[in-house]
C-alpha positions in Angstrom: 79.5 90.6 138.0 78.7 93.2 135.4 75.8 91.9 133.2 74.2 94.1 130.5 70.7 92.8 129.8 69.0 95.5 127.8 70.6 97.1 124.8 69.2 99.6 122.2 70.3 100.0 118.7 72.1 103.3 118.3 70.5 106.0 116.1 72.4 106.7 112.8 73.8 110.0 114.2 74.8 108.4 117.6 76.4 105.5 115.8 78.4 107.8 113.4 79.6 109.9 116.3 80.6 106.8 118.5 82.4 105.1 115.6 84.3 108.3 114.8 85.8 108.2 118.3 87.2 104.7 117.7 90.5 104.1 116.0 90.4 102.2 112.7 86.9 100.7 113.2 84.9 100.6 110.0 81.3 99.9 109.0 80.6 96.5 107.6 79.2 96.6 104.0 75.6 95.5 103.9 75.2 95.1 107.6 74.6 97.2 110.7 78.0 96.2 112.3 81.5 97.5 112.8 84.8 95.7 112.1 88.5 96.0 112.8 91.5 93.8 112.2 94.1 93.7 115.0 97.6 92.6 114.0 100.1 91.5 116.7 103.8 90.5 116.7 103.0 86.8 116.8 100.3 84.1 117.6 101.0 84.3 121.3 100.2 88.0 121.5 97.1 87.5 119.3 95.8 84.7 121.5 96.5 86.6 124.7 94.5 89.5 123.3 91.6 87.2 122.5 91.8 85.7 126.0 91.6 89.2 127.7 88.7 90.1 125.4 86.9 86.9 126.2 87.0 87.6 129.9 85.4 91.0 129.6 83.0 89.9 126.9 81.7 87.1 129.2 81.3 89.7 132.1 79.3 91.9 129.7 77.4 88.9 128.3 78.2 90.4 124.9 80.4 88.3 122.6 82.3 89.3 119.4 82.4 87.6 116.1 86.0 87.0 115.4 88.4 85.1 113.2 92.1 84.4 114.1 94.9 83.4 111.8 98.4 83.5 113.2 99.0 87.0 114.4 95.8 88.7 113.1 92.4 88.9 114.8 89.5 90.1 112.6 86.6 91.3 114.8 83.0 92.2 113.9 80.7 93.7 116.5 76.9 94.0 116.4 74.2 93.4 119.0 72.1 90.6 117.5 69.2 91.2 119.8 68.7 94.7 118.4 69.8 94.1 114.9 72.7 96.5 114.8 75.3 98.4 116.7 74.5 99.3 120.3 76.4 101.0 123.1 77.6 97.5 124.1 79.5 97.2 120.8 81.1 100.6 121.4 82.1 99.7 124.9 83.6 96.4 123.8 85.4 98.1 120.9 87.0 100.5 123.3 88.1 97.7 125.6 89.6 95.8 122.7 91.5 98.9 121.6 92.9 99.3 125.1 93.9 95.6 125.3 95.7 95.9 122.0 97.8 98.8 123.3 98.8 96.9 126.4 
């Protein structure tokens, strides 16, 4: 089981560089976090996406903040233990992007 215990907050330049490589992820105003809204064809696809993400998030021991209404899933990622965006958030964002394409 892949468990990530220690995380470090990304420096401003590392964070900017990492987020620039992600598709459609944006900074959260007033908070050291990133966000994206995923839109699917229907509720079943949105819920399936959330289920796949939940499985990898549990393995990473790193869980998203998210909100689902019908076919949309709004996600916010931050590593609470470090008070901002860490490599764990970037890794989870990339996995979410891959799951959304599948």
